[in-house]
Wavefront OBJ file of the C-alpha trace (Angstrom):
o trace
v 17.409 -36.110 15.002
v 18.504 -34.052 12.023
v 16.476 -32.261 9.341
v 18.165 -34.395 6.670
v 16.825 -37.530 8.340
v 13.317 -36.038 8.393
v 13.603 -35.268 4.670
v 14.714 -38.863 4.019
v 11.751 -40.221 5.977
v 9.182 -37.987 4.256
v 10.522 -38.923 0.813
v 10.283 -42.656 1.561
v 6.811 -42.147 3.034
v 5.658 -40.426 -0.148
v 7.264 -42.909 -2.548
v 6.715 -46.062 -0.451
v 9.699 -47.407 -2.318
v 13.297 -47.157 -1.091
v 14.949 -47.264 -4.503
v 12.748 -44.521 -5.983
v 13.142 -42.442 -2.824
v 16.926 -42.773 -3.044
v 16.848 -41.675 -6.657
v 14.771 -38.589 -5.751
v 17.228 -37.743 -2.984
v 20.211 -38.346 -5.309
v 21.793 -40.835 -2.907
v 22.255 -44.599 -2.943
v 19.762 -46.914 -1.273
v 22.124 -48.195 1.434
v 22.625 -44.899 3.368
v 18.901 -44.165 3.025
v 17.947 -47.508 4.564
v 20.521 -46.989 7.312
v 19.132 -43.520 8.117
v 15.554 -44.821 8.371
v 16.675 -47.717 10.592
v 18.553 -45.312 12.890
v 15.480 -43.051 13.071
v 13.264 -45.985 14.089
v 15.786 -46.962 16.756
v 15.864 -43.402 18.058
v 12.060 -43.228 18.229
v 11.800 -46.838 19.473
v 8.967 -47.282 16.997
v 8.557 -49.043 13.649
v 7.641 -46.498 10.969
v 7.421 -48.810 7.947
v 6.179 -52.314 7.289
v 8.617 -53.826 4.800
v 8.184 -56.909 2.655
v 10.016 -58.067 -0.442
v 7.215 -56.561 -2.511
v 5.974 -53.493 -0.679
v 6.647 -50.744 1.836
v 3.792 -49.386 3.970
v 3.536 -46.837 6.756
v 2.620 -48.118 10.178
v 0.151 -46.214 12.365
v 3.146 -44.599 14.089
v 4.636 -43.800 10.678
v 1.468 -42.019 9.537
v 1.419 -39.902 12.702
v 5.133 -39.119 12.429
v 4.722 -38.137 8.758
v 2.334 -35.306 9.608
v 4.693 -34.060 12.328
v 7.774 -34.314 10.112
v 6.083 -32.421 7.275
v 5.021 -29.669 9.686
v 8.598 -29.334 11.003
v 10.067 -29.146 7.498
v 7.447 -26.599 6.441
v 8.207 -24.386 9.450
v 11.913 -24.700 8.716
v 11.422 -23.636 5.097
v 9.314 -20.679 6.244
v 11.969 -19.621 8.758
v 14.729 -19.856 6.137
v 12.653 -17.826 3.664
v 12.063 -15.143 6.283
v 15.767 -15.001 7.095
v 16.536 -14.638 3.389
v 14.042 -11.769 3.167
v 15.693 -10.163 6.177
v 19.138 -10.454 4.567
v 18.064 -8.900 1.262
v 15.888 -6.217 2.870
v 12.505 -7.536 1.751
v 11.054 -7.739 5.267
v 11.696 -6.804 8.867
v 11.634 -3.656 10.960
v 13.434 -0.361 10.433
v 13.576 2.371 13.078
v 14.241 5.817 11.580
v 15.119 9.005 13.430
v 14.482 12.274 11.606
v 14.205 16.010 12.064
v 11.553 18.360 10.722
v 13.540 19.476 7.681
v 14.037 15.866 6.563
v 10.310 15.254 6.794
v 9.556 18.469 4.893
v 11.855 17.528 2.016
v 13.160 14.119 0.918
v 11.978 11.666 3.593
v 8.361 11.074 2.406
v 9.567 10.164 -1.097
v 12.287 7.911 0.336
v 9.704 6.068 2.448
v 7.400 5.702 -0.565
v 10.273 4.227 -2.596
v 11.149 1.763 0.155
v 7.541 0.637 0.514
v 7.208 -0.107 -3.200
v 7.510 -3.859 -3.517
v 8.436 -4.193 0.161
v 5.107 -4.165 1.946
v 6.441 -6.466 4.684
v 8.891 -3.841 5.992
v 7.583 -2.207 9.165
v 8.753 1.381 9.660
v 9.084 2.988 13.078
v 9.423 6.762 12.675
v 10.765 8.945 15.485
v 10.974 12.731 15.227
v 14.069 13.610 17.253
v 16.713 16.276 17.516
v 20.334 15.449 16.676
v 21.561 14.655 20.204
v 18.779 12.126 20.800
v 19.259 10.523 17.382
v 22.984 10.040 18.002
v 22.307 8.506 21.423
v 19.765 6.110 19.938
v 22.052 5.163 17.050
v 24.783 4.202 19.489
v 22.481 2.146 21.726
v 20.762 0.501 18.754
v 17.313 2.046 19.340
v 17.228 3.364 15.762
v 18.833 1.993 12.605
v 19.445 5.257 10.748
v 19.048 8.939 11.515
v 18.456 11.985 9.336
v 19.826 14.950 11.195
v 21.856 18.127 11.184
v 24.969 17.019 13.103
v 26.832 20.347 12.893
v 29.213 20.447 15.868
v 28.377 16.926 17.089
v 30.829 14.031 17.427
v 30.174 11.325 14.816
v 33.068 9.081 15.893
v 32.348 5.443 15.090
v 29.434 6.288 12.803
v 29.157 6.558 9.019
v 27.378 9.446 7.320
v 26.607 11.061 3.983
v 25.069 14.342 2.853
v 21.424 13.995 1.761
v 20.004 17.507 1.578
v 21.360 21.047 1.510
v 19.569 24.367 1.400
v 19.824 27.928 2.706
v 17.965 29.936 5.300
v 15.310 32.505 4.534
v 13.601 35.124 6.695
v 9.821 34.848 7.074
v 7.728 37.806 8.287
v 4.311 39.421 7.945
v 3.789 41.315 4.702
v 3.444 44.467 6.807
v 6.852 44.014 8.442
v 9.369 46.821 7.619
v 11.874 44.250 6.288
v 9.307 42.996 3.774
v 10.041 46.089 1.670
v 13.577 44.817 1.008
v 14.437 42.370 -1.759
v 17.466 40.923 0.051
v 18.211 41.243 3.762
v 21.693 41.872 5.144
v 22.909 41.597 8.730
v 22.840 45.375 9.162
v 19.143 45.385 8.197
v 18.419 43.347 11.336
v 19.582 46.065 13.739
v 17.176 46.189 16.671
v 14.772 43.692 15.079
v 13.194 40.689 16.831
v 14.375 37.505 15.137
v 12.730 34.167 15.943
v 15.286 31.332 16.086
v 15.074 27.678 17.019
v 15.724 26.921 20.695
v 19.446 27.035 21.479
v 19.481 23.631 23.209
v 18.563 21.971 19.890
v 22.092 22.685 18.636
v 24.068 25.188 20.751
v 27.054 25.408 18.373
v 25.073 26.263 15.279
v 22.750 28.570 17.220
v 25.739 30.574 18.485
v 27.290 30.734 15.014
v 24.029 31.978 13.486
v 23.513 34.526 16.252
v 27.025 35.906 15.712
v 26.571 36.157 11.934
v 23.174 37.861 12.239
v 24.667 40.379 14.680
v 27.929 40.961 12.801
v 27.046 44.439 11.470
v 23.740 45.042 13.245
v 23.725 47.830 15.845
v 21.797 47.730 18.015
v 21.983 43.930 18.069
v 18.892 41.972 17.074
v 16.726 40.544 19.812
v 16.647 36.750 19.459
v 13.567 34.847 20.570
v 13.713 31.104 21.349
v 10.028 30.496 22.051
v 9.558 27.774 19.425
v 11.073 24.377 18.649
v 9.433 23.643 15.299
v 8.492 25.274 12.008
v 4.783 25.574 12.749
v 5.362 27.398 16.028
v 7.917 29.755 14.487
v 5.554 30.613 11.627
v 2.717 31.174 14.095
v 4.867 33.565 16.111
v 5.880 35.437 12.973
v 2.233 35.701 11.860
v 1.321 37.017 15.318
v 3.849 39.836 14.942
v 6.516 38.601 17.363
v 9.287 39.062 14.794
v 10.825 37.606 11.651
v 11.505 33.857 11.696
v 14.740 32.348 10.404
v 13.754 29.114 8.657
v 15.077 26.705 6.029
v 13.869 27.581 2.525
v 11.828 24.375 2.357
v 9.811 25.508 5.377
v 8.742 28.692 3.600
v 7.382 27.191 0.380
v 3.727 27.306 1.394
v 3.236 30.355 3.604
v 0.138 31.794 5.166
v -1.321 34.473 2.909
v -0.231 37.225 5.324
v 3.376 36.028 5.462
v 6.245 36.477 3.013
v 9.886 35.405 2.836
v 13.071 37.192 1.827
v 16.511 35.769 0.944
v 19.512 36.648 3.092
v 22.848 38.121 2.071
v 24.495 36.794 5.230
v 27.125 33.992 5.218
v 25.127 31.610 7.403
v 26.024 27.897 7.480
v 23.762 26.001 5.071
v 21.064 23.675 6.324
v 22.707 20.299 5.722
v 20.857 17.077 6.502
v 23.024 14.000 6.869
v 22.098 10.344 6.929
v 23.966 8.756 9.850
v 24.199 5.061 10.769
v 26.299 2.595 12.755
v 28.437 0.524 10.337
v 28.515 -2.299 12.901
v 24.728 -2.684 12.775
v 24.016 -2.864 9.044
v 21.156 -5.220 8.122
v 19.712 -6.183 4.758
v 16.992 -3.577 5.181
v 19.503 -0.862 6.034
v 21.533 -1.817 2.957
v 18.401 -1.281 0.905
v 17.847 2.138 2.500
v 21.428 3.205 1.818
v 21.055 2.169 -1.837
v 17.962 4.383 -2.137
v 19.345 7.520 -0.485
v 19.159 10.695 -2.607
v 22.835 11.480 -2.076
v 23.942 15.122 -2.041
v 20.565 16.441 -3.131
v 20.592 20.235 -3.041
v 17.807 22.746 -2.921
v 20.114 25.683 -3.466
l 1 2 3 4 5 6 7 8 9 10 11 12 13 14 15 16 17 18 19 20 21 22 23 24 25 26 27 28 29 30 31 32 33 34 35 36 37 38 39 40 41 42 43 44 45 46 47 48 49 50 51 52 53 54 55 56 57 58 59 60 61 62 63 64 65 66 67 68 69 70 71 72 73 74 75 76 77 78 79 80 81 82 83 84 85 86 87 88 89 90 91 92 93 94 95 96 97 98 99 100 101 102 103 104 105 106 107 108 109 110 111 112 113 114 115 116 117 118 119 120 121 122 123 124 125 126 127 128 129 130 131 132 133 134 135 136 137 138 139 140 141 142 143 144 145 146 147 148 149 150 151 152 153 154 155 156 157 158 159 160 161 162 163 164 165 166 167 168 169 170 171 172 173 174 175 176 177 178 179 180 181 182 183 184 185 186 187 188 189 190 191 192 193 194 195 196 197 198 199 200 201 202 203 204 205 206 207 208 209 210 211 212 213 214 215 216 217 218 219 220 221 222 223 224 225 226 227 228 229 230 231 232 233 234 235 236 237 238 239 240 241 242 243 244 245 246 247 248 249 250 251 252 253 254 255 256 257 258 259 260 261 262 263 264 265 266 267 268 269 270 271 272 273 274 275 276 277 278 279 280 281 282 283 284 285 286 287 288 289 290 291 292 293 294 295 296 297
């Protein structure tokens, strides 16, 4: 039994006239009559009472009409949902992100995506780069916002979303707070709070080398914290000066201050990364809305 046959039957049942039904369906009467006859043979039931003057539904025809209409309605609903999925109007989207993304462009991006697309369900996962890349490759997330410095992006597509510099955050009573700009030599013997090395070993090592390049004795690097809030809390408690992205130092505790750095550190670059083999209508919509190459420098 095909959907076309169900449509033929419902049209005849509504018109109760084969010629008018054929005209509505834009076919001739002969194939319509043949389709209805084949349907009755398949069901082994008479659906219409036919005379030279009238066409009426039988009891079986009335029952089958309600079932046929329900099937066609469910089919139309399913097709509409698939169309929404293709054009990005509905469905689910799993997003991986790091703290810097959430502190900068991601809330506005989510607000833009939700406008006019209330049926999209977002699943947000705060993850470091290594976990995001693993989940992108196994399909657990659809797109990731990360800092992939030193990581292998083979087989994935990416684009730059956000770029900014580091700043040094410290208590207002810290000796370095007297300086307008901090150089590597100014950090000699100081305690510097960095992100945990296992978050991104390559960039951690590069930063540590650059901060120590002209500082003797070498700075003491602390790795007690894995997020901005913890690093700021440690700085406020007097454990050292925290190296943070500029966006993380916009709203500081009243007893904290920040100073720019005259040190050639790698910029904080946030990339959007996705698997080109798993692009859906929703992901297309996200990619169209990305704030490409936005810079906070």
